[in-house]
ModelCIF file with pLDDT and N, C-alpha, C, O atoms, coordinates in Angstrom:
data_MODEL
#
_entry.id   MODEL 
#
_entity.id                         1 
_entity.type                       polymer 
_entity.pdbx_number_of_molecules   1 
#
_entity_poly.entity_id                      1 
_entity_poly.type                           'polypeptide(L)' 
_entity_poly.nstd_linkage                   no 
_entity_poly.nstd_monomer                   no 
_entity_poly.pdbx_seq_one_letter_code       MTQEQVEERSGFSQQYISGLERGQRNPTVITLYELAQALGVSHVELVRPPEET 
_entity_poly.pdbx_seq_one_letter_code_can   MTQEQVEERSGFSQQYISGLERGQRNPTVITLYELAQALGVSHVELVRPPEET 
_entity_poly.pdbx_strand_id                 A 
#
loop_
_entity_poly_seq.entity_id 
_entity_poly_seq.num 
_entity_poly_seq.mon_id 
_entity_poly_seq.hetero 
1 1  MET n 
1 2  THR n 
1 3  GLN n 
1 4  GLU n 
1 5  GLN n 
1 6  VAL n 
1 7  GLU n 
1 8  GLU n 
1 9  ARG n 
1 10 SER n 
1 11 GLY n 
1 12 PHE n 
1 13 SER n 
1 14 GLN n 
1 15 GLN n 
1 16 TYR n 
1 17 ILE n 
1 18 SER n 
1 19 GLY n 
1 20 LEU n 
1 21 GLU n 
1 22 ARG n 
1 23 GLY n 
1 24 GLN n 
1 25 ARG n 
1 26 ASN n 
1 27 PRO n 
1 28 THR n 
1 29 VAL n 
1 30 ILE n 
1 31 THR n 
1 32 LEU n 
1 33 TYR n 
1 34 GLU n 
1 35 LEU n 
1 36 ALA n 
1 37 GLN n 
1 38 ALA n 
1 39 LEU n 
1 40 GLY n 
1 41 VAL n 
1 42 SER n 
1 43 HIS n 
1 44 VAL n 
1 45 GLU n 
1 46 LEU n 
1 47 VAL n 
1 48 ARG n 
1 49 PRO n 
1 50 PRO n 
1 51 GLU n 
1 52 GLU n 
1 53 THR n 
#
_struct_asym.id          A 
_struct_asym.entity_id   1 
#
loop_
_ma_qa_metric.id 
_ma_qa_metric.mode 
_ma_qa_metric.name 
_ma_qa_metric.software_group_id 
_ma_qa_metric.type 
1 global pLDDT . pLDDT 
2 local  pLDDT . pLDDT 
#
_ma_qa_metric_global.metric_id      1 
_ma_qa_metric_global.metric_value   92.28 
_ma_qa_metric_global.model_id       1 
_ma_qa_metric_global.ordinal_id     1 
#
loop_
_ma_qa_metric_local.label_asym_id 
_ma_qa_metric_local.label_comp_id 
_ma_qa_metric_local.label_seq_id 
_ma_qa_metric_local.metric_id 
_ma_qa_metric_local.metric_value 
_ma_qa_metric_local.model_id 
_ma_qa_metric_local.ordinal_id 
A MET 1  2 89.00 1 1  
A THR 2  2 93.00 1 2  
A GLN 3  2 94.00 1 3  
A GLU 4  2 94.00 1 4  
A GLN 5  2 95.00 1 5  
A VAL 6  2 94.00 1 6  
A GLU 7  2 95.00 1 7  
A GLU 8  2 95.00 1 8  
A ARG 9  2 94.00 1 9  
A SER 10 2 94.00 1 10 
A GLY 11 2 95.00 1 11 
A PHE 12 2 96.00 1 12 
A SER 13 2 96.00 1 13 
A GLN 14 2 96.00 1 14 
A GLN 15 2 97.00 1 15 
A TYR 16 2 97.00 1 16 
A ILE 17 2 95.00 1 17 
A SER 18 2 96.00 1 18 
A GLY 19 2 97.00 1 19 
A LEU 20 2 94.00 1 20 
A GLU 21 2 92.00 1 21 
A ARG 22 2 95.00 1 22 
A GLY 23 2 92.00 1 23 
A GLN 24 2 97.00 1 24 
A ARG 25 2 95.00 1 25 
A ASN 26 2 94.00 1 26 
A PRO 27 2 93.00 1 27 
A THR 28 2 94.00 1 28 
A VAL 29 2 93.00 1 29 
A ILE 30 2 94.00 1 30 
A THR 31 2 94.00 1 31 
A LEU 32 2 94.00 1 32 
A TYR 33 2 94.00 1 33 
A GLU 34 2 95.00 1 34 
A LEU 35 2 95.00 1 35 
A ALA 36 2 95.00 1 36 
A GLN 37 2 95.00 1 37 
A ALA 38 2 94.00 1 38 
A LEU 39 2 93.00 1 39 
A GLY 40 2 94.00 1 40 
A VAL 41 2 94.00 1 41 
A SER 42 2 93.00 1 42 
A HIS 43 2 90.00 1 43 
A VAL 44 2 90.00 1 44 
A GLU 45 2 89.00 1 45 
A LEU 46 2 85.00 1 46 
A VAL 47 2 86.00 1 47 
A ARG 48 2 87.00 1 48 
A PRO 49 2 86.00 1 49 
A PRO 50 2 83.00 1 50 
A GLU 51 2 83.00 1 51 
A GLU 52 2 78.00 1 52 
A THR 53 2 69.00 1 53 
#
loop_
_atom_site.group_PDB 
_atom_site.id 
_atom_site.type_symbol 
_atom_site.label_atom_id 
_atom_site.label_alt_id 
_atom_site.label_comp_id 
_atom_site.label_asym_id 
_atom_site.label_entity_id 
_atom_site.label_seq_id 
_atom_site.pdbx_PDB_ins_code 
_atom_site.Cartn_x 
_atom_site.Cartn_y 
_atom_site.Cartn_z 
_atom_site.occupancy 
_atom_site.B_iso_or_equiv 
_atom_site.pdbx_formal_charge 
_atom_site.auth_seq_id 
_atom_site.auth_comp_id 
_atom_site.auth_asym_id 
_atom_site.auth_atom_id 
_atom_site.pdbx_PDB_model_num 
ATOM 1   N N  . MET A 1 1  ? -12.640 36.568 -89.761  1.00 89.00 ? 1  MET A N  1 
ATOM 2   C CA . MET A 1 1  ? -12.503 38.075 -89.732  1.00 89.00 ? 1  MET A CA 1 
ATOM 3   C C  . MET A 1 1  ? -12.279 38.433 -91.188  1.00 89.00 ? 1  MET A C  1 
ATOM 4   O O  . MET A 1 1  ? -11.491 37.891 -91.963  1.00 89.00 ? 1  MET A O  1 
ATOM 5   N N  . THR A 1 2  ? -13.207 39.562 -91.456  1.00 93.00 ? 2  THR A N  1 
ATOM 6   C CA . THR A 1 2  ? -13.201 40.024 -93.070  1.00 93.00 ? 2  THR A CA 1 
ATOM 7   C C  . THR A 1 2  ? -12.015 40.949 -93.115  1.00 93.00 ? 2  THR A C  1 
ATOM 8   O O  . THR A 1 2  ? -11.343 41.393 -92.184  1.00 93.00 ? 2  THR A O  1 
ATOM 9   N N  . GLN A 1 3  ? -11.915 41.138 -94.426  1.00 94.00 ? 3  GLN A N  1 
ATOM 10  C CA . GLN A 1 3  ? -10.737 42.168 -94.859  1.00 94.00 ? 3  GLN A CA 1 
ATOM 11  C C  . GLN A 1 3  ? -11.215 43.680 -94.244  1.00 94.00 ? 3  GLN A C  1 
ATOM 12  O O  . GLN A 1 3  ? -10.341 44.438 -93.822  1.00 94.00 ? 3  GLN A O  1 
ATOM 13  N N  . GLU A 1 4  ? -12.356 44.000 -94.221  1.00 94.00 ? 4  GLU A N  1 
ATOM 14  C CA . GLU A 1 4  ? -12.927 45.177 -93.718  1.00 94.00 ? 4  GLU A CA 1 
ATOM 15  C C  . GLU A 1 4  ? -12.575 45.451 -92.228  1.00 94.00 ? 4  GLU A C  1 
ATOM 16  O O  . GLU A 1 4  ? -12.235 46.530 -91.743  1.00 94.00 ? 4  GLU A O  1 
ATOM 17  N N  . GLN A 1 5  ? -12.745 44.113 -91.530  1.00 95.00 ? 5  GLN A N  1 
ATOM 18  C CA . GLN A 1 5  ? -12.538 44.249 -90.102  1.00 95.00 ? 5  GLN A CA 1 
ATOM 19  C C  . GLN A 1 5  ? -11.101 44.489 -89.784  1.00 95.00 ? 5  GLN A C  1 
ATOM 20  O O  . GLN A 1 5  ? -10.734 45.250 -88.889  1.00 95.00 ? 5  GLN A O  1 
ATOM 21  N N  . VAL A 1 6  ? -10.243 43.753 -90.616  1.00 94.00 ? 6  VAL A N  1 
ATOM 22  C CA . VAL A 1 6  ? -8.752  43.824 -90.342  1.00 94.00 ? 6  VAL A CA 1 
ATOM 23  C C  . VAL A 1 6  ? -8.448  45.383 -90.795  1.00 94.00 ? 6  VAL A C  1 
ATOM 24  O O  . VAL A 1 6  ? -7.678  46.020 -90.076  1.00 94.00 ? 6  VAL A O  1 
ATOM 25  N N  . GLU A 1 7  ? -8.984  45.987 -91.886  1.00 95.00 ? 7  GLU A N  1 
ATOM 26  C CA . GLU A 1 7  ? -8.688  47.284 -92.213  1.00 95.00 ? 7  GLU A CA 1 
ATOM 27  C C  . GLU A 1 7  ? -9.171  48.179 -91.077  1.00 95.00 ? 7  GLU A C  1 
ATOM 28  O O  . GLU A 1 7  ? -8.418  49.115 -90.810  1.00 95.00 ? 7  GLU A O  1 
ATOM 29  N N  . GLU A 1 8  ? -10.293 48.064 -90.355  1.00 95.00 ? 8  GLU A N  1 
ATOM 30  C CA . GLU A 1 8  ? -10.496 48.940 -89.141  1.00 95.00 ? 8  GLU A CA 1 
ATOM 31  C C  . GLU A 1 8  ? -9.554  48.788 -88.122  1.00 95.00 ? 8  GLU A C  1 
ATOM 32  O O  . GLU A 1 8  ? -9.128  49.780 -87.530  1.00 95.00 ? 8  GLU A O  1 
ATOM 33  N N  . ARG A 1 9  ? -9.128  47.498 -87.811  1.00 94.00 ? 9  ARG A N  1 
ATOM 34  C CA . ARG A 1 9  ? -8.268  47.247 -86.804  1.00 94.00 ? 9  ARG A CA 1 
ATOM 35  C C  . ARG A 1 9  ? -6.967  47.665 -87.035  1.00 94.00 ? 9  ARG A C  1 
ATOM 36  O O  . ARG A 1 9  ? -6.324  48.065 -86.064  1.00 94.00 ? 9  ARG A O  1 
ATOM 37  N N  . SER A 1 10 ? -6.377  47.647 -88.297  1.00 94.00 ? 10 SER A N  1 
ATOM 38  C CA . SER A 1 10 ? -4.846  47.821 -88.662  1.00 94.00 ? 10 SER A CA 1 
ATOM 39  C C  . SER A 1 10 ? -4.684  49.202 -89.237  1.00 94.00 ? 10 SER A C  1 
ATOM 40  O O  . SER A 1 10 ? -3.620  49.773 -88.998  1.00 94.00 ? 10 SER A O  1 
ATOM 41  N N  . GLY A 1 11 ? -5.525  49.771 -89.909  1.00 95.00 ? 11 GLY A N  1 
ATOM 42  C CA . GLY A 1 11 ? -5.462  51.160 -90.618  1.00 95.00 ? 11 GLY A CA 1 
ATOM 43  C C  . GLY A 1 11 ? -5.053  50.889 -92.084  1.00 95.00 ? 11 GLY A C  1 
ATOM 44  O O  . GLY A 1 11 ? -5.078  51.836 -92.871  1.00 95.00 ? 11 GLY A O  1 
ATOM 45  N N  . PHE A 1 12 ? -4.659  49.600 -92.526  1.00 96.00 ? 12 PHE A N  1 
ATOM 46  C CA . PHE A 1 12 ? -4.238  49.277 -93.793  1.00 96.00 ? 12 PHE A CA 1 
ATOM 47  C C  . PHE A 1 12 ? -5.526  49.034 -94.538  1.00 96.00 ? 12 PHE A C  1 
ATOM 48  O O  . PHE A 1 12 ? -6.461  48.403 -94.045  1.00 96.00 ? 12 PHE A O  1 
ATOM 49  N N  . SER A 1 13 ? -5.538  49.635 -95.918  1.00 96.00 ? 13 SER A N  1 
ATOM 50  C CA . SER A 1 13 ? -6.580  49.556 -96.678  1.00 96.00 ? 13 SER A CA 1 
ATOM 51  C C  . SER A 1 13 ? -6.948  48.104 -96.986  1.00 96.00 ? 13 SER A C  1 
ATOM 52  O O  . SER A 1 13 ? -6.082  47.231 -96.932  1.00 96.00 ? 13 SER A O  1 
ATOM 53  N N  . GLN A 1 14 ? -8.381  47.793 -97.349  1.00 96.00 ? 14 GLN A N  1 
ATOM 54  C CA . GLN A 1 14 ? -8.790  46.589 -97.717  1.00 96.00 ? 14 GLN A CA 1 
ATOM 55  C C  . GLN A 1 14 ? -8.185  46.159 -99.009  1.00 96.00 ? 14 GLN A C  1 
ATOM 56  O O  . GLN A 1 14 ? -8.125  44.944 -99.202  1.00 96.00 ? 14 GLN A O  1 
ATOM 57  N N  . GLN A 1 15 ? -7.755  46.917 -99.869  1.00 97.00 ? 15 GLN A N  1 
ATOM 58  C CA . GLN A 1 15 ? -7.041  46.541 -101.239 1.00 97.00 ? 15 GLN A CA 1 
ATOM 59  C C  . GLN A 1 15 ? -5.733  46.192 -100.902 1.00 97.00 ? 15 GLN A C  1 
ATOM 60  O O  . GLN A 1 15 ? -5.222  45.284 -101.557 1.00 97.00 ? 15 GLN A O  1 
ATOM 61  N N  . TYR A 1 16 ? -4.982  46.808 -99.875  1.00 97.00 ? 16 TYR A N  1 
ATOM 62  C CA . TYR A 1 16 ? -3.798  46.410 -99.551  1.00 97.00 ? 16 TYR A CA 1 
ATOM 63  C C  . TYR A 1 16 ? -3.681  44.813 -98.928  1.00 97.00 ? 16 TYR A C  1 
ATOM 64  O O  . TYR A 1 16 ? -2.946  43.888 -99.275  1.00 97.00 ? 16 TYR A O  1 
ATOM 65  N N  . ILE A 1 17 ? -4.631  44.890 -97.957  1.00 95.00 ? 17 ILE A N  1 
ATOM 66  C CA . ILE A 1 17 ? -4.679  43.461 -97.337  1.00 95.00 ? 17 ILE A CA 1 
ATOM 67  C C  . ILE A 1 17 ? -5.116  42.254 -98.348  1.00 95.00 ? 17 ILE A C  1 
ATOM 68  O O  . ILE A 1 17 ? -4.690  41.099 -98.355  1.00 95.00 ? 17 ILE A O  1 
ATOM 69  N N  . SER A 1 18 ? -5.917  42.748 -99.049  1.00 96.00 ? 18 SER A N  1 
ATOM 70  C CA . SER A 1 18 ? -6.428  41.737 -100.379 1.00 96.00 ? 18 SER A CA 1 
ATOM 71  C C  . SER A 1 18 ? -5.167  41.279 -101.144 1.00 96.00 ? 18 SER A C  1 
ATOM 72  O O  . SER A 1 18 ? -4.988  40.097 -101.435 1.00 96.00 ? 18 SER A O  1 
ATOM 73  N N  . GLY A 1 19 ? -4.196  42.383 -101.494 1.00 97.00 ? 19 GLY A N  1 
ATOM 74  C CA . GLY A 1 19 ? -2.994  42.024 -102.257 1.00 97.00 ? 19 GLY A CA 1 
ATOM 75  C C  . GLY A 1 19 ? -2.041  41.286 -101.347 1.00 97.00 ? 19 GLY A C  1 
ATOM 76  O O  . GLY A 1 19 ? -1.279  40.478 -101.878 1.00 97.00 ? 19 GLY A O  1 
ATOM 77  N N  . LEU A 1 20 ? -1.994  41.456 -100.101 1.00 94.00 ? 20 LEU A N  1 
ATOM 78  C CA . LEU A 1 20 ? -1.201  40.635 -99.331  1.00 94.00 ? 20 LEU A CA 1 
ATOM 79  C C  . LEU A 1 20 ? -1.823  39.182 -99.333  1.00 94.00 ? 20 LEU A C  1 
ATOM 80  O O  . LEU A 1 20 ? -1.044  38.260 -99.575  1.00 94.00 ? 20 LEU A O  1 
ATOM 81  N N  . GLU A 1 21 ? -2.910  38.939 -99.133  1.00 92.00 ? 21 GLU A N  1 
ATOM 82  C CA . GLU A 1 21 ? -3.573  37.638 -99.130  1.00 92.00 ? 21 GLU A CA 1 
ATOM 83  C C  . GLU A 1 21 ? -3.317  36.845 -100.399 1.00 92.00 ? 21 GLU A C  1 
ATOM 84  O O  . GLU A 1 21 ? -3.111  35.633 -100.348 1.00 92.00 ? 21 GLU A O  1 
ATOM 85  N N  . ARG A 1 22 ? -3.331  37.600 -101.661 1.00 95.00 ? 22 ARG A N  1 
ATOM 86  C CA . ARG A 1 22 ? -3.184  36.935 -102.840 1.00 95.00 ? 22 ARG A CA 1 
ATOM 87  C C  . ARG A 1 22 ? -1.617  36.732 -103.315 1.00 95.00 ? 22 ARG A C  1 
ATOM 88  O O  . ARG A 1 22 ? -1.306  36.148 -104.354 1.00 95.00 ? 22 ARG A O  1 
ATOM 89  N N  . GLY A 1 23 ? -0.776  37.252 -102.476 1.00 92.00 ? 23 GLY A N  1 
ATOM 90  C CA . GLY A 1 23 ? 0.639   37.268 -102.885 1.00 92.00 ? 23 GLY A CA 1 
ATOM 91  C C  . GLY A 1 23 ? 0.987   38.411 -103.879 1.00 92.00 ? 23 GLY A C  1 
ATOM 92  O O  . GLY A 1 23 ? 2.021   38.311 -104.540 1.00 92.00 ? 23 GLY A O  1 
ATOM 93  N N  . GLN A 1 24 ? 0.316   39.305 -103.994 1.00 97.00 ? 24 GLN A N  1 
ATOM 94  C CA . GLN A 1 24 ? 0.680   40.426 -104.978 1.00 97.00 ? 24 GLN A CA 1 
ATOM 95  C C  . GLN A 1 24 ? 1.585   41.340 -104.232 1.00 97.00 ? 24 GLN A C  1 
ATOM 96  O O  . GLN A 1 24 ? 2.475   41.910 -104.863 1.00 97.00 ? 24 GLN A O  1 
ATOM 97  N N  . ARG A 1 25 ? 1.469   41.515 -103.121 1.00 95.00 ? 25 ARG A N  1 
ATOM 98  C CA . ARG A 1 25 ? 2.326   42.558 -102.339 1.00 95.00 ? 25 ARG A CA 1 
ATOM 99  C C  . ARG A 1 25 ? 3.266   41.825 -101.383 1.00 95.00 ? 25 ARG A C  1 
ATOM 100 O O  . ARG A 1 25 ? 3.041   40.673 -101.013 1.00 95.00 ? 25 ARG A O  1 
ATOM 101 N N  . ASN A 1 26 ? 4.148   42.416 -101.064 1.00 94.00 ? 26 ASN A N  1 
ATOM 102 C CA . ASN A 1 26 ? 5.299   41.895 -100.198 1.00 94.00 ? 26 ASN A CA 1 
ATOM 103 C C  . ASN A 1 26 ? 5.408   42.896 -99.021  1.00 94.00 ? 26 ASN A C  1 
ATOM 104 O O  . ASN A 1 26 ? 5.875   44.031 -99.115  1.00 94.00 ? 26 ASN A O  1 
ATOM 105 N N  . PRO A 1 27 ? 4.894   42.299 -97.856  1.00 93.00 ? 27 PRO A N  1 
ATOM 106 C CA . PRO A 1 27 ? 4.964   43.275 -96.736  1.00 93.00 ? 27 PRO A CA 1 
ATOM 107 C C  . PRO A 1 27 ? 6.276   43.418 -96.095  1.00 93.00 ? 27 PRO A C  1 
ATOM 108 O O  . PRO A 1 27 ? 7.114   42.516 -96.075  1.00 93.00 ? 27 PRO A O  1 
ATOM 109 N N  . THR A 1 28 ? 6.431   44.594 -95.564  1.00 94.00 ? 28 THR A N  1 
ATOM 110 C CA . THR A 1 28 ? 7.864   44.863 -94.696  1.00 94.00 ? 28 THR A CA 1 
ATOM 111 C C  . THR A 1 28 ? 7.680   44.183 -93.317  1.00 94.00 ? 28 THR A C  1 
ATOM 112 O O  . THR A 1 28 ? 6.572   43.872 -92.880  1.00 94.00 ? 28 THR A O  1 
ATOM 113 N N  . VAL A 1 29 ? 8.751   43.991 -92.716  1.00 93.00 ? 29 VAL A N  1 
ATOM 114 C CA . VAL A 1 29 ? 8.694   43.232 -91.137  1.00 93.00 ? 29 VAL A CA 1 
ATOM 115 C C  . VAL A 1 29 ? 7.737   44.256 -90.359  1.00 93.00 ? 29 VAL A C  1 
ATOM 116 O O  . VAL A 1 29 ? 6.821   43.745 -89.715  1.00 93.00 ? 29 VAL A O  1 
ATOM 117 N N  . ILE A 1 30 ? 7.859   45.651 -90.354  1.00 94.00 ? 30 ILE A N  1 
ATOM 118 C CA . ILE A 1 30 ? 7.091   46.527 -89.803  1.00 94.00 ? 30 ILE A CA 1 
ATOM 119 C C  . ILE A 1 30 ? 5.582   46.176 -89.998  1.00 94.00 ? 30 ILE A C  1 
ATOM 120 O O  . ILE A 1 30 ? 4.764   46.047 -89.087  1.00 94.00 ? 30 ILE A O  1 
ATOM 121 N N  . THR A 1 31 ? 5.358   46.049 -91.274  1.00 94.00 ? 31 THR A N  1 
ATOM 122 C CA . THR A 1 31 ? 3.825   45.678 -91.649  1.00 94.00 ? 31 THR A CA 1 
ATOM 123 C C  . THR A 1 31 ? 3.334   44.408 -91.014  1.00 94.00 ? 31 THR A C  1 
ATOM 124 O O  . THR A 1 31 ? 2.204   44.307 -90.535  1.00 94.00 ? 31 THR A O  1 
ATOM 125 N N  . LEU A 1 32 ? 4.220   43.448 -91.029  1.00 94.00 ? 32 LEU A N  1 
ATOM 126 C CA . LEU A 1 32 ? 3.905   42.146 -90.402  1.00 94.00 ? 32 LEU A CA 1 
ATOM 127 C C  . LEU A 1 32 ? 3.578   42.353 -89.025  1.00 94.00 ? 32 LEU A C  1 
ATOM 128 O O  . LEU A 1 32 ? 2.498   41.943 -88.599  1.00 94.00 ? 32 LEU A O  1 
ATOM 129 N N  . TYR A 1 33 ? 4.430   42.973 -88.250  1.00 94.00 ? 33 TYR A N  1 
ATOM 130 C CA . TYR A 1 33 ? 4.269   43.444 -86.884  1.00 94.00 ? 33 TYR A CA 1 
ATOM 131 C C  . TYR A 1 33 ? 3.157   44.241 -86.677  1.00 94.00 ? 33 TYR A C  1 
ATOM 132 O O  . TYR A 1 33 ? 2.539   43.932 -85.658  1.00 94.00 ? 33 TYR A O  1 
ATOM 133 N N  . GLU A 1 34 ? 2.680   45.204 -87.337  1.00 95.00 ? 34 GLU A N  1 
ATOM 134 C CA . GLU A 1 34 ? 1.590   45.964 -87.219  1.00 95.00 ? 34 GLU A CA 1 
ATOM 135 C C  . GLU A 1 34 ? 0.259   45.136 -87.388  1.00 95.00 ? 34 GLU A C  1 
ATOM 136 O O  . GLU A 1 34 ? -0.653  45.277 -86.574  1.00 95.00 ? 34 GLU A O  1 
ATOM 137 N N  . LEU A 1 35 ? 0.159   44.274 -88.450  1.00 95.00 ? 35 LEU A N  1 
ATOM 138 C CA . LEU A 1 35 ? -0.749  43.504 -88.773  1.00 95.00 ? 35 LEU A CA 1 
ATOM 139 C C  . LEU A 1 35 ? -1.095  42.529 -87.516  1.00 95.00 ? 35 LEU A C  1 
ATOM 140 O O  . LEU A 1 35 ? -2.238  42.431 -87.070  1.00 95.00 ? 35 LEU A O  1 
ATOM 141 N N  . ALA A 1 36 ? -0.072  41.882 -87.042  1.00 95.00 ? 36 ALA A N  1 
ATOM 142 C CA . ALA A 1 36 ? -0.020  40.994 -86.057  1.00 95.00 ? 36 ALA A CA 1 
ATOM 143 C C  . ALA A 1 36 ? -0.745  41.568 -84.759  1.00 95.00 ? 36 ALA A C  1 
ATOM 144 O O  . ALA A 1 36 ? -1.663  41.034 -84.137  1.00 95.00 ? 36 ALA A O  1 
ATOM 145 N N  . GLN A 1 37 ? -0.119  42.772 -84.502  1.00 95.00 ? 37 GLN A N  1 
ATOM 146 C CA . GLN A 1 37 ? -0.785  43.535 -83.322  1.00 95.00 ? 37 GLN A CA 1 
ATOM 147 C C  . GLN A 1 37 ? -2.349  43.766 -83.552  1.00 95.00 ? 37 GLN A C  1 
ATOM 148 O O  . GLN A 1 37 ? -3.174  43.587 -82.656  1.00 95.00 ? 37 GLN A O  1 
ATOM 149 N N  . ALA A 1 38 ? -2.636  44.135 -84.700  1.00 94.00 ? 38 ALA A N  1 
ATOM 150 C CA . ALA A 1 38 ? -4.069  44.404 -85.012  1.00 94.00 ? 38 ALA A CA 1 
ATOM 151 C C  . ALA A 1 38 ? -5.045  43.119 -84.916  1.00 94.00 ? 38 ALA A C  1 
ATOM 152 O O  . ALA A 1 38 ? -6.240  43.155 -84.620  1.00 94.00 ? 38 ALA A O  1 
ATOM 153 N N  . LEU A 1 39 ? -4.335  42.060 -85.208  1.00 93.00 ? 39 LEU A N  1 
ATOM 154 C CA . LEU A 1 39 ? -5.087  40.796 -85.091  1.00 93.00 ? 39 LEU A CA 1 
ATOM 155 C C  . LEU A 1 39 ? -5.098  40.061 -83.691  1.00 93.00 ? 39 LEU A C  1 
ATOM 156 O O  . LEU A 1 39 ? -5.921  39.195 -83.394  1.00 93.00 ? 39 LEU A O  1 
ATOM 157 N N  . GLY A 1 40 ? -4.045  40.529 -82.834  1.00 94.00 ? 40 GLY A N  1 
ATOM 158 C CA . GLY A 1 40 ? -3.942  39.853 -81.639  1.00 94.00 ? 40 GLY A CA 1 
ATOM 159 C C  . GLY A 1 40 ? -3.120  38.667 -81.601  1.00 94.00 ? 40 GLY A C  1 
ATOM 160 O O  . GLY A 1 40 ? -3.262  37.842 -80.698  1.00 94.00 ? 40 GLY A O  1 
ATOM 161 N N  . VAL A 1 41 ? -2.237  38.522 -82.556  1.00 94.00 ? 41 VAL A N  1 
ATOM 162 C CA . VAL A 1 41 ? -1.390  37.434 -82.744  1.00 94.00 ? 41 VAL A CA 1 
ATOM 163 C C  . VAL A 1 41 ? 0.111   37.582 -82.777  1.00 94.00 ? 41 VAL A C  1 
ATOM 164 O O  . VAL A 1 41 ? 0.579   38.697 -83.005  1.00 94.00 ? 41 VAL A O  1 
ATOM 165 N N  . SER A 1 42 ? 0.767   36.725 -82.604  1.00 93.00 ? 42 SER A N  1 
ATOM 166 C CA . SER A 1 42 ? 2.298   36.945 -82.767  1.00 93.00 ? 42 SER A CA 1 
ATOM 167 C C  . SER A 1 42 ? 2.785   37.138 -84.181  1.00 93.00 ? 42 SER A C  1 
ATOM 168 O O  . SER A 1 42 ? 2.286   36.406 -85.036  1.00 93.00 ? 42 SER A O  1 
ATOM 169 N N  . HIS A 1 43 ? 3.651   37.987 -84.529  1.00 90.00 ? 43 HIS A N  1 
ATOM 170 C CA . HIS A 1 43 ? 4.052   38.164 -85.845  1.00 90.00 ? 43 HIS A CA 1 
ATOM 171 C C  . HIS A 1 43 ? 4.675   36.936 -86.637  1.00 90.00 ? 43 HIS A C  1 
ATOM 172 O O  . HIS A 1 43 ? 4.835   36.883 -87.857  1.00 90.00 ? 43 HIS A O  1 
ATOM 173 N N  . VAL A 1 44 ? 5.050   35.794 -85.545  1.00 90.00 ? 44 VAL A N  1 
ATOM 174 C CA . VAL A 1 44 ? 5.663   34.649 -86.069  1.00 90.00 ? 44 VAL A CA 1 
ATOM 175 C C  . VAL A 1 44 ? 4.448   33.919 -86.732  1.00 90.00 ? 44 VAL A C  1 
ATOM 176 O O  . VAL A 1 44 ? 4.583   33.353 -87.817  1.00 90.00 ? 44 VAL A O  1 
ATOM 177 N N  . GLU A 1 45 ? 3.357   33.942 -86.112  1.00 89.00 ? 45 GLU A N  1 
ATOM 178 C CA . GLU A 1 45 ? 2.260   33.143 -86.605  1.00 89.00 ? 45 GLU A CA 1 
ATOM 179 C C  . GLU A 1 45 ? 1.833   33.592 -88.092  1.00 89.00 ? 45 GLU A C  1 
ATOM 180 O O  . GLU A 1 45 ? 1.242   32.778 -88.801  1.00 89.00 ? 45 GLU A O  1 
ATOM 181 N N  . LEU A 1 46 ? 2.127   34.866 -88.559  1.00 85.00 ? 46 LEU A N  1 
ATOM 182 C CA . LEU A 1 46 ? 1.768   35.433 -89.699  1.00 85.00 ? 46 LEU A CA 1 
ATOM 183 C C  . LEU A 1 46 ? 2.532   34.674 -90.881  1.00 85.00 ? 46 LEU A C  1 
ATOM 184 O O  . LEU A 1 46 ? 2.027   34.435 -91.978  1.00 85.00 ? 46 LEU A O  1 
ATOM 185 N N  . VAL A 1 47 ? 3.855   34.325 -90.480  1.00 86.00 ? 47 VAL A N  1 
ATOM 186 C CA . VAL A 1 47 ? 4.685   33.782 -91.387  1.00 86.00 ? 47 VAL A CA 1 
ATOM 187 C C  . VAL A 1 47 ? 4.912   32.350 -91.380  1.00 86.00 ? 47 VAL A C  1 
ATOM 188 O O  . VAL A 1 47 ? 5.512   31.850 -92.330  1.00 86.00 ? 47 VAL A O  1 
ATOM 189 N N  . ARG A 1 48 ? 4.486   31.604 -90.381  1.00 87.00 ? 48 ARG A N  1 
ATOM 190 C CA . ARG A 1 48 ? 4.621   30.261 -90.005  1.00 87.00 ? 48 ARG A CA 1 
ATOM 191 C C  . ARG A 1 48 ? 3.897   29.467 -91.024  1.00 87.00 ? 48 ARG A C  1 
ATOM 192 O O  . ARG A 1 48 ? 2.764   29.829 -91.341  1.00 87.00 ? 48 ARG A O  1 
ATOM 193 N N  . PRO A 1 49 ? 4.429   28.427 -91.566  1.00 86.00 ? 49 PRO A N  1 
ATOM 194 C CA . PRO A 1 49 ? 3.702   27.520 -92.729  1.00 86.00 ? 49 PRO A CA 1 
ATOM 195 C C  . PRO A 1 49 ? 2.624   26.759 -92.010  1.00 86.00 ? 49 PRO A C  1 
ATOM 196 O O  . PRO A 1 49 ? 2.847   26.296 -90.891  1.00 86.00 ? 49 PRO A O  1 
ATOM 197 N N  . PRO A 1 50 ? 1.392   26.602 -92.646  1.00 83.00 ? 50 PRO A N  1 
ATOM 198 C CA . PRO A 1 50 ? 0.448   25.849 -91.989  1.00 83.00 ? 50 PRO A CA 1 
ATOM 199 C C  . PRO A 1 50 ? 0.881   24.421 -91.508  1.00 83.00 ? 50 PRO A C  1 
ATOM 200 O O  . PRO A 1 50 ? 1.772   23.818 -92.106  1.00 83.00 ? 50 PRO A O  1 
ATOM 201 N N  . GLU A 1 51 ? 0.237   23.884 -90.415  1.00 83.00 ? 51 GLU A N  1 
ATOM 202 C CA . GLU A 1 51 ? 0.583   22.588 -89.962  1.00 83.00 ? 51 GLU A CA 1 
ATOM 203 C C  . GLU A 1 51 ? 0.005   21.587 -90.900  1.00 83.00 ? 51 GLU A C  1 
ATOM 204 O O  . GLU A 1 51 ? -1.016  21.932 -91.495  1.00 83.00 ? 51 GLU A O  1 
ATOM 205 N N  . GLU A 1 52 ? 0.472   20.454 -91.117  1.00 78.00 ? 52 GLU A N  1 
ATOM 206 C CA . GLU A 1 52 ? -0.074  19.495 -91.955  1.00 78.00 ? 52 GLU A CA 1 
ATOM 207 C C  . GLU A 1 52 ? -1.009  18.660 -91.069  1.00 78.00 ? 52 GLU A C  1 
ATOM 208 O O  . GLU A 1 52 ? -0.838  18.621 -89.850  1.00 78.00 ? 52 GLU A O  1 
ATOM 209 N N  . THR A 1 53 ? -1.998  17.993 -91.681  1.00 69.00 ? 53 THR A N  1 
ATOM 210 C CA . THR A 1 53 ? -2.904  17.201 -90.877  1.00 69.00 ? 53 THR A CA 1 
ATOM 211 C C  . THR A 1 53 ? -2.896  15.895 -91.313  1.00 69.00 ? 53 THR A C  1 
ATOM 212 O O  . THR A 1 53 ? -3.603  15.054 -90.758  1.00 69.00 ? 53 THR A O  1 
#
């Protein structure tokens, strides 16, 4: 999913989403919840460390 698609679904700007991905912004718990809702995933999945392979 592109940042533009996430922007459309969530209402957060592409620039804000980009900042989150690059670690330049710190989201609130509410922001994490709203992003998770827009992406159709659990808010826990957004903060869970990646599984090692």
